[in-house]
LODO-973893 format. One record per atom (N, C-alpha, C): residue number from 1; residue in three letters; atom name; x, y, z. Coordinates in nm, 4 decimals. Example, Ala and Ser with C-alpha at 12.3 -4.5 7.8 and 13.67 -1.06 7.14 Angstrom:
BEGIN
(site 1; ALA; N; (1.3190; -0.5690; 0.7800));
(site 1; ALA; CA; (1.2300; -0.4500; 0.7800));
(site 1; ALA; C; (1.3200; -0.3300; 0.7800));
(site 2; SER; N; (1.2850; -0.2250; 0.7080));
(site 2; SER; CA; (1.3670; -0.1060; 0.7140));
(site 2; SER; C; (1.2900; 0.0030; 0.7870));
This chain:
BEGIN
(site 1; MET; N; (0.7636; 6.9140; 5.1282));
(site 1; MET; CA; (0.6673; 6.9041; 5.0301));
(site 1; MET; C; (0.6816; 7.0337; 4.9517));
(site 2; HIS; N; (0.6911; 7.0310; 4.8083));
(site 2; HIS; CA; (0.7033; 7.1499; 4.7181));
(site 2; HIS; C; (0.5998; 7.1532; 4.6207));
(site 3; ILE; N; (0.5294; 7.2783; 4.6196));
(site 3; ILE; CA; (0.4028; 7.2909; 4.5126));
(site 3; ILE; C; (0.4370; 7.3884; 4.4397));
(site 4; ASN; N; (0.4219; 7.3638; 4.2784));
(site 4; ASN; CA; (0.4380; 7.4523; 4.1857));
(site 4; ASN; C; (0.3432; 7.4501; 4.1183));
(site 5; ASN; N; (0.2625; 7.5793; 4.1344));
(site 5; ASN; CA; (0.1495; 7.6223; 4.0964));
(site 5; ASN; C; (0.1416; 7.6618; 3.9329));
(site 6; GLN; N; (0.2552; 7.6948; 3.8779));
(site 6; GLN; CA; (0.2298; 7.7377; 3.7379));
(site 6; GLN; C; (0.2199; 7.6171; 3.6395));
(site 7; ASP; N; (0.2549; 7.4953; 3.6635));
(site 7; ASP; CA; (0.1962; 7.3748; 3.6043));
(site 7; ASP; C; (0.1603; 7.2982; 3.6936));
(site 8; THR; N; (0.0771; 7.3100; 3.7888));
(site 8; THR; CA; (0.0081; 7.2559; 3.9057));
(site 8; THR; C; (0.1087; 7.1041; 3.9396));
(site 9; GLU; N; (0.2196; 7.1268; 3.9950));
(site 9; GLU; CA; (0.2719; 6.9995; 4.0260));
(site 9; GLU; C; (0.3215; 6.9862; 4.1899));
(site 10; VAL; N; (0.2725; 6.8775; 4.2260));
(site 10; VAL; CA; (0.3134; 6.8674; 4.3668));
(site 10; VAL; C; (0.4172; 6.7492; 4.3801));
(site 11; VAL; N; (0.5217; 6.7715; 4.4689));
(site 11; VAL; CA; (0.6168; 6.6712; 4.4510));
(site 11; VAL; C; (0.6646; 6.6467; 4.6009));
(site 12; PHE; N; (0.6599; 6.5069; 4.6436));
(site 12; PHE; CA; (0.6544; 6.4816; 4.7738));
(site 12; PHE; C; (0.8161; 6.3818; 4.7860));
(site 13; THR; N; (0.9011; 6.4199; 4.8896));
(site 13; THR; CA; (1.0376; 6.3628; 4.8969));
(site 13; THR; C; (1.0545; 6.2588; 4.9922));
(site 14; PHE; N; (1.0643; 6.1135; 4.9398));
(site 14; PHE; CA; (1.1191; 6.0390; 5.0657));
(site 14; PHE; C; (1.2399; 6.0030; 5.0528));
(site 15; LYS; N; (1.3101; 5.9849; 5.1529));
(site 15; LYS; CA; (1.4639; 5.9246; 5.1455));
(site 15; LYS; C; (1.4849; 5.8110; 5.1625));
(site 16; PRO; N; (1.5643; 5.7283; 5.1403));
(site 16; PRO; CA; (1.5571; 5.5782; 5.1842));
(site 16; PRO; C; (1.6327; 5.5612; 5.3212));
(site 17; ARG; N; (1.6780; 5.6744; 5.3761));
(site 17; ARG; CA; (1.7579; 5.6532; 5.5049));
(site 17; ARG; C; (1.6267; 5.6807; 5.6145));
(site 18; ASN; N; (1.5157; 5.7378; 5.5599));
(site 18; ASN; CA; (1.4154; 5.7562; 5.6671));
(site 18; ASN; C; (1.3021; 5.6641; 5.6403));
(site 19; TYR; N; (1.2684; 5.6092; 5.5269));
(site 19; TYR; CA; (1.1837; 5.5101; 5.4887));
(site 19; TYR; C; (1.2191; 5.3761; 5.4663));
(site 20; PHE; N; (1.1179; 5.2773; 5.4910));
(site 20; PHE; CA; (1.1141; 5.1405; 5.4413));
(site 20; PHE; C; (1.0104; 5.1138; 5.3220));
(site 21; LEU; N; (1.0543; 5.0403; 5.2348));
(site 21; LEU; CA; (0.9877; 4.9988; 5.1494));
(site 21; LEU; C; (0.9235; 4.8444; 5.1861));
(site 22; ILE; N; (0.7569; 4.8458; 5.2076));
(site 22; ILE; CA; (0.7171; 4.7551; 5.2670));
(site 22; ILE; C; (0.6167; 4.6876; 5.1688));
(site 23; TYR; N; (0.6362; 4.5457; 5.1661));
(site 23; TYR; CA; (0.5325; 4.4705; 5.0831));
(site 23; TYR; C; (0.4434; 4.3845; 5.1666));
(site 24; ALA; N; (0.3097; 4.4143; 5.1820));
(site 24; ALA; CA; (0.2340; 4.3347; 5.2940));
(site 24; ALA; C; (0.0882; 4.3128; 5.2438));
(site 25; ASN; N; (0.0309; 4.2468; 5.3371));
(site 25; ASN; CA; (-0.1184; 4.2361; 5.3051));
(site 25; ASN; C; (-0.1835; 4.3804; 5.3743));
(site 26; ASP; N; (-0.2636; 4.3920; 5.2656));
(site 26; ASP; CA; (-0.3533; 4.5335; 5.2581));
(site 26; ASP; C; (-0.4503; 4.5425; 5.3761));
(site 27; ASP; N; (-0.4218; 4.5839; 5.4875));
(site 27; ASP; CA; (-0.4936; 4.5765; 5.5766));
(site 27; ASP; C; (-0.6304; 4.6792; 5.6084));
(site 28; ARG; N; (-0.6297; 4.7464; 5.4695));
(site 28; ARG; CA; (-0.7560; 4.8378; 5.4735));
(site 28; ARG; C; (-0.8633; 4.7462; 5.4223));
(site 29; PHE; N; (-0.8239; 4.6581; 5.3560));
(site 29; PHE; CA; (-0.9375; 4.5452; 5.3270));
(site 29; PHE; C; (-0.9160; 4.3974; 5.3845));
(site 30; PRO; N; (-0.9613; 4.3670; 5.5034));
(site 30; PRO; CA; (-0.9227; 4.2410; 5.5756));
(site 30; PRO; C; (-0.9803; 4.1326; 5.5210));
(site 31; ASN; N; (-1.0904; 4.1510; 5.4542));
(site 31; ASN; CA; (-1.1609; 4.0067; 5.4064));
(site 31; ASN; C; (-1.0896; 3.9509; 5.2469));
(site 32; ALA; N; (-1.0326; 4.0531; 5.2143));
(site 32; ALA; CA; (-0.9307; 4.0580; 5.0771));
(site 32; ALA; C; (-0.8158; 3.9963; 5.0671));
(site 33; ASP; N; (-0.7671; 3.9054; 4.9884));
(site 33; ASP; CA; (-0.5942; 3.8498; 4.9832));
(site 33; ASP; C; (-0.5505; 3.9721; 4.8786));
(site 34; MET; N; (-0.5281; 4.0892; 4.9365));
(site 34; MET; CA; (-0.4639; 4.1765; 4.8273));
(site 34; MET; C; (-0.3429; 4.2174; 4.9229));
(site 35; LYS; N; (-0.2257; 4.2277; 4.8337));
(site 35; LYS; CA; (-0.0981; 4.2801; 4.8392));
(site 35; LYS; C; (-0.0533; 4.4023; 4.8195));
(site 36; VAL; N; (0.0017; 4.4784; 4.8915));
(site 36; VAL; CA; (0.0260; 4.6200; 4.8493));
(site 36; VAL; C; (0.1989; 4.6585; 4.8844));
(site 37; TRP; N; (0.2196; 4.7489; 4.8202));
(site 37; TRP; CA; (0.3457; 4.8167; 4.8201));
(site 37; TRP; C; (0.3408; 4.9493; 4.9086));
(site 38; THR; N; (0.3952; 4.9466; 5.0332));
(site 38; THR; CA; (0.3991; 5.0900; 5.0914));
(site 38; THR; C; (0.5412; 5.1546; 5.1332));
(site 39; LEU; N; (0.5185; 5.2828; 5.1406));
(site 39; LEU; CA; (0.6574; 5.3406; 5.1953));
(site 39; LEU; C; (0.6065; 5.3571; 5.3822));
(site 40; ASN; N; (0.6878; 5.3183; 5.4423));
(site 40; ASN; CA; (0.6407; 5.3645; 5.5980));
(site 40; ASN; C; (0.7589; 5.4073; 5.6611));
(site 41; PRO; N; (0.7572; 5.4957; 5.7401));
(site 41; PRO; CA; (0.8744; 5.5545; 5.8026));
(site 41; PRO; C; (0.9733; 5.4619; 5.9042));
(site 42; ARG; N; (1.1072; 5.4803; 5.8914));
(site 42; ARG; CA; (1.1812; 5.4095; 5.9796));
(site 42; ARG; C; (1.1749; 5.4874; 6.1345));
(site 43; ILE; N; (1.1630; 5.4109; 6.2262));
(site 43; ILE; CA; (1.1615; 5.4605; 6.3762));
(site 43; ILE; C; (1.2914; 5.3945; 6.4432));
(site 44; ASP; N; (1.3738; 5.5104; 6.4560));
(site 44; ASP; CA; (1.5171; 5.5041; 6.5065));
(site 44; ASP; C; (1.5046; 5.4548; 6.6448));
(site 45; MET; N; (1.5754; 5.3193; 6.6737));
(site 45; MET; CA; (1.5676; 5.2859; 6.7914));
(site 45; MET; C; (1.7190; 5.2542; 6.8237));
(site 46; SER; N; (1.7940; 5.3361; 6.7867));
(site 46; SER; CA; (1.9657; 5.3168; 6.8280));
(site 46; SER; C; (1.9931; 5.3638; 6.9550));
(site 47; TYR; N; (1.9053; 5.4544; 6.9898));
(site 47; TYR; CA; (1.9260; 5.4993; 7.1410));
(site 47; TYR; C; (1.8996; 5.3892; 7.2620));
(site 48; LYS; N; (1.8519; 5.2770; 7.1843));
(site 48; LYS; CA; (1.7969; 5.1513; 7.2956));
(site 48; LYS; C; (1.8791; 5.0352; 7.2279));
(site 49; GLY; N; (1.9783; 5.0790; 7.1492));
(site 49; GLY; CA; (2.0630; 4.9496; 7.1042));
(site 49; GLY; C; (1.9989; 4.8315; 7.0335));
(site 50; LYS; N; (1.8709; 4.9134; 6.9658));
(site 50; LYS; CA; (1.7839; 4.8082; 6.8719));
(site 50; LYS; C; (1.7988; 4.8804; 6.7439));
(site 51; ASP; N; (1.7514; 4.7711; 6.6481));
(site 51; ASP; CA; (1.7094; 4.8018; 6.5034));
(site 51; ASP; C; (1.6214; 4.8791; 6.4683));
(site 52; ASP; N; (1.6205; 4.9652; 6.3673));
(site 52; ASP; CA; (1.4911; 5.0468; 6.3448));
(site 52; ASP; C; (1.3688; 4.9808; 6.3295));
(site 53; GLN; N; (1.2548; 5.0369; 6.3898));
(site 53; GLN; CA; (1.1124; 4.9596; 6.3575));
(site 53; GLN; C; (1.0303; 5.0312; 6.2533));
(site 54; VAL; N; (0.9364; 4.9741; 6.1859));
(site 54; VAL; CA; (0.8601; 5.0165; 6.0787));
(site 54; VAL; C; (0.7399; 5.0894; 6.1495));
(site 55; GLY; N; (0.7266; 5.2044; 6.0882));
(site 55; GLY; CA; (0.5989; 5.2774; 6.1203));
(site 55; GLY; C; (0.4912; 5.2726; 6.0313));
(site 56; MET; N; (0.4079; 5.2945; 6.0484));
(site 56; MET; CA; (0.2639; 5.3124; 5.9748));
(site 56; MET; C; (0.2572; 5.3449; 5.7833));
(site 57; PRO; N; (0.2182; 5.3004; 5.7427));
(site 57; PRO; CA; (0.2086; 5.3232; 5.5903));
(site 57; PRO; C; (0.1653; 5.4688; 5.5784));
(site 58; VAL; N; (0.2352; 5.5329; 5.5072));
(site 58; VAL; CA; (0.2417; 5.6715; 5.4852));
(site 58; VAL; C; (0.1871; 5.7212; 5.3018));
(site 59; LEU; N; (0.2358; 5.5851; 5.2182));
(site 59; LEU; CA; (0.1995; 5.6201; 5.0962));
(site 59; LEU; C; (0.2089; 5.4726; 5.0445));
(site 60; TYR; N; (0.1051; 5.4475; 4.9690));
(site 60; TYR; CA; (0.0674; 5.3297; 4.8779));
(site 60; TYR; C; (0.1119; 5.3323; 4.7524));
(site 61; LEU; N; (0.2146; 5.2452; 4.6953));
(site 61; LEU; CA; (0.2791; 5.2576; 4.5405));
(site 61; LEU; C; (0.2125; 5.1489; 4.4605));
(site 62; SER; N; (0.2187; 5.1648; 4.3258));
(site 62; SER; CA; (0.2184; 5.0456; 4.2495));
(site 62; SER; C; (0.3327; 4.9665; 4.2147));
(site 63; GLU; N; (0.3364; 4.8781; 4.1778));
(site 63; GLU; CA; (0.4408; 4.7740; 4.1239));
(site 63; GLU; C; (0.5597; 4.8600; 4.0695));
(site 64; GLN; N; (0.5424; 4.9348; 3.9738));
(site 64; GLN; CA; (0.6345; 4.9970; 3.8939));
(site 64; GLN; C; (0.6844; 5.1018; 3.9867));
(site 65; GLU; N; (0.6177; 5.1769; 4.0849));
(site 65; GLU; CA; (0.6871; 5.2787; 4.1463));
(site 65; GLU; C; (0.7749; 5.1873; 4.2813));
(site 66; ALA; N; (0.7288; 5.0869; 4.3136));
(site 66; ALA; CA; (0.8188; 4.9989; 4.4070));
(site 66; ALA; C; (0.9390; 4.9544; 4.3528));
(site 67; GLU; N; (0.9292; 4.9401; 4.2396));
(site 67; GLU; CA; (1.0493; 4.8814; 4.1559));
(site 67; GLU; C; (1.1506; 5.0160; 4.1547));
(site 68; ALA; N; (1.0836; 5.1135; 4.0790));
(site 68; ALA; CA; (1.1812; 5.2631; 4.1024));
(site 68; ALA; C; (1.2402; 5.2867; 4.2434));
(site 69; CYS; N; (1.1539; 5.2617; 4.3450));
(site 69; CYS; CA; (1.2069; 5.2776; 4.4804));
(site 69; CYS; C; (1.3399; 5.1723; 4.5076));
(site 70; LYS; N; (1.3115; 5.0671; 4.4847));
(site 70; LYS; CA; (1.4186; 4.9586; 4.5079));
(site 70; LYS; C; (1.5506; 4.9901; 4.4518));
(site 71; LYS; N; (1.5201; 5.0454; 4.3286));
(site 71; LYS; CA; (1.6567; 5.0726; 4.2190));
(site 71; LYS; C; (1.6960; 5.2222; 4.3019));
(site 72; ALA; N; (1.6436; 5.2722; 4.3371));
(site 72; ALA; CA; (1.6722; 5.4188; 4.4311));
(site 72; ALA; C; (1.7366; 5.3915; 4.5603));
(site 73; GLY; N; (1.7433; 5.2897; 4.6015));
(site 73; GLY; CA; (1.8211; 5.2315; 4.7172));
(site 73; GLY; C; (1.7228; 5.1904; 4.8644));
(site 74; PHE; N; (1.5950; 5.2129; 4.8551));
(site 74; PHE; CA; (1.5115; 5.1847; 4.9635));
(site 74; PHE; C; (1.5133; 5.0377; 5.0015));
(site 75; SER; N; (1.5607; 5.0167; 5.1197));
(site 75; SER; CA; (1.5426; 4.8804; 5.1838));
(site 75; SER; C; (1.4037; 4.8284; 5.1913));
(site 76; TRP; N; (1.3621; 4.6891; 5.1299));
(site 76; TRP; CA; (1.2583; 4.6663; 5.1434));
(site 76; TRP; C; (1.2417; 4.5178; 5.2252));
(site 77; ILE; N; (1.1054; 4.5140; 5.2751));
(site 77; ILE; CA; (1.0639; 4.3953; 5.3833));
(site 77; ILE; C; (0.9471; 4.3646; 5.3061));
(site 78; ASP; N; (0.9515; 4.2284; 5.3018));
(site 78; ASP; CA; (0.8165; 4.1232; 5.2480));
(site 78; ASP; C; (0.7576; 4.0836; 5.3885));
(site 79; GLU; N; (0.6597; 4.1424; 5.4089));
(site 79; GLU; CA; (0.5868; 4.0945; 5.5280));
(site 79; GLU; C; (0.4614; 4.0048; 5.4993));
(site 80; THR; N; (0.4435; 3.9502; 5.3834));
(site 80; THR; CA; (0.3438; 3.8568; 5.3418));
(site 80; THR; C; (0.3411; 3.7181; 5.3952));
(site 81; GLY; N; (0.4880; 3.6864; 5.4507));
(site 81; GLY; CA; (0.5041; 3.5770; 5.4792));
(site 81; GLY; C; (0.4959; 3.4328; 5.3619));
(site 82; GLU; N; (0.5276; 3.4924; 5.2730));
(site 82; GLU; CA; (0.5487; 3.3919; 5.1424));
(site 82; GLU; C; (0.6884; 3.3640; 5.0961));
């Protein structure tokens, strides 16, 4: 994380090799039929000869932010079952 106090700017850095872009049902509101985009950590399982696993959401994104992440090279997963 980088903070610039001259013009109050906070920048978080997420790299495609460390995070998945996930489209899923919003578990924060179990009774609503809402879908959300999130960035979730990749959990490296190569030491067990398995594919990476998906961690818990760390950042919720708008549709436009999700599209920017796709264009930036993030792998994305649709977990909505649609």
